[in-house]
N, C-alpha and C positions, 0 to 999 in steps of 0.2 A: 394441460397445456391448451386444449381447445374445448369448447362447450358444444354439446349436441344442439344443432339448430343454428350455430354460428356460420356466417359467410366468411370464406377465406378466398384468396386469389393466388393463382399460379401463372407463370409465364411460360407459354409454349414457344420456345425460342426458334425452333425450326419452322414454325408457322407465323412468327411475329404477332402473336395474339396473347392477350391477357384474358384468362378464363376465371369466372367466379365459380366457386364450389360451395356446397352446403354440407357441413359436418352432419352425417347421419348416424354414425355409430362410434362409440368409444368401447374398445375391447380391452379388458383387463385380464391378463393371464398370470395366474399365480403358480409357480413351480417351486421345487426345492431350492433352486438357485436364486429365486427372488420373484419380483413382480415386474411385468412389462405392460406398457399401455400402448396401444396402437389405435389408429383412427381410419374410418372409411368416410368418403364424401360422395355426394351425388353430383354427377356431371350434368351440365346444362344441355342435354340432348333429348330427342323424342322418347327414348327408352328410360331416361333418367338413370343411366348406368351408374354403378358404384365403383369407386377406385380406392385402392389402398394408398394412403398418403406416402408410404415409404417408397412408392414408385415415382414420386414427383420431386423435382428440385424447385428451388425458388418459391417457397410458400410464404405468403404474406397475409397478415390479418388486417392491414390498413391499406386502402387504395392509394393514399398519399405516399406510402413507402414504396409501392410499386412504381409510382411516377418518379420518385427520386432515383430509384435504381435504374430505370430506363433512361432518364436524363443524364445520369452519370455515365452509363454505357455509351450513349450518343456522344457526349462530350469527349470521352476517351477515344472513340473512333475518329471523331473530327480532328483531335489533336494528333493522332497517328498519321492521318492523311496530310495535315499541314507540316508535320515533321518530315515526312517523305518528300513533300514539295520543296521544302527548304534545302534538303540534302541535294535534290536534283538541281535546284537553282545554283547552289554553291559549286556543284561539280561542273556545270556547263556554262554558267554565265558570270560568276563572280570574278574570274580572272580577266574577262573582257571588260567588265565595269572598272576594275582596278587600272587597266591599261588606259582606258578613256580618261579616268581621273588624273593619272600621271601626265598624260599628254596635255590635257587642259591646264593643269597646274603649271607645267613647264612653258606652255604658250603664254600664260598670264605673266610669268616672270620675264620671258623674252620680249613681250610686247609692252612691258611697263616702261614709263618714262625713265630717261637716263639717271636722274637723281635717285630714283628708287632702286635701279639696277645696282648702283654702287653700294647701297646698303645691304642688298641681298647677295648671298654667295651663290654663284652659279657654277656648278661643276662643269669641267670641259666635256666630259662624257657622261651620259646617263644610260642605264641599262633598263630595257623595257621587257617584261615577261609577256610573250605572245601566247602562252598556253602550250600544253602538251610538251613541256620541257624545252621549248624554243625561246631563246632570249636574243634580243637585238640591242646592239650598242649604237647609240646615237651621239653624234658630235654636235654639241649645242651651237658652236660657231657656224657649222654648216647649215643648221636650221635657221639661224639668224640671217644668213646670206640668202637663203631661199625665200624667207619671209620678206626681206628687203626687196628682192626681185619682184615678188608678187605685188608689193605695195607700189613699186615703180610702174609695173605693167598696168595696174589699176588706175594710177594717176594719169598716165599717158594715153589711155584708151578712152 
């Protein structure tokens, strides 16, 4: 699987580091049950310590594969953060945005010229979700009269 002298890479996830290792030994053990092969590698430290590869996770023979693995993990972490953000946005803000859109739409219908009003069907009452299970019933005709009053106040002032 590895060659003596080959450089390999491992990721120390708890320290957020990529460490190069050099294969220093290939150990072949023959028993009655069969043959096993294990490897030891030199660590890049002052003592040039040796480590058994069975003690490591995430061993790579190509630095580009290390990069791909790390980018994939970063992308997954970012996607999780954004997913959580969207969940929070929907929980706290989406209902308010929907209310604002409904009110704006109804104001557009109420303030439209009379010939357009005749073509559009305006319900007598509309229900607005205020969030937290609270709903408000609005009478369109009363909104029209309040808007007419505001227009008149604006014209006379």
